[in-house]
N, C-alpha and C positions, 0 to 999 in steps of 0.2 A: 346807606354807606358814602362817605364823604371821601373825594379822591382829592390830594393835595400834590403839588408839584414842586419842587425845592427850585428855587429860582437860580441857584447856580447849575442843576442840572439843565434846567431849559437854556441857559447860556453855553453851555458845552454841547448840546445838540446843535443850536445856533452857529456857533464856532466852528463844530465839524462841518457843516453844511456848507457855510462860506470859502471855507479854505478849500474844498473840495473842487472847488472852481478852477478853469485856466487862470495861469497866472498873468497871461498876458492880454487878457481882457478885462482887466481891472483898471476903473478910472481912479484917480488921487482920493475923490471921496469915498470911493469905496474901499480903498484900503485904510483910511481913515477911521471908519465905522468899525471895521475890523478890529482893529488895533484900540479903538475906544472899549468894543466888546470884550476883547481878551482881558485889556485893564480892570475892567469890571468885575469879569471872572476870577481874575487873581485876589481881587480884594476881598470877594464874596468867600473864597475858597481859605484863603490864608487862616483865619482864626479858628478853623478846623481841625481835628484831628489830622483828617488826611492830608491838610496844608502843612503841619508840622512834619509828619511823617516825610513830603516832598523836599521841605526844608533840610531835613536829617540825612536824605539820600543825597542831595544833591552837595551837603556840605561835605560827606563824608569822599564823594567824588573830587571834589575840589582839593580836599586834603592830600587825597592819594596822588593826584595827579602835580599838585606843587611839591611833593614829597620826593618824587622821582629824580628830579635833577640833583636833590641834596645831598651833602656828606655822610 
């Protein structure tokens, strides 16, 4: 039996653990590492079906919000 771990899932777990820490205790380098991990996670998730669904949902929300003030 072979166990495989998706890199995106591993990065998601690491991001959740890092973001659960208190905000005031972070240094600049710690914040930079977290931002870098989030960017890499986004790049890994974007070409997947899940990533496309997220883009569609966000697009619908933006279209709905921008259409609220229109005539």
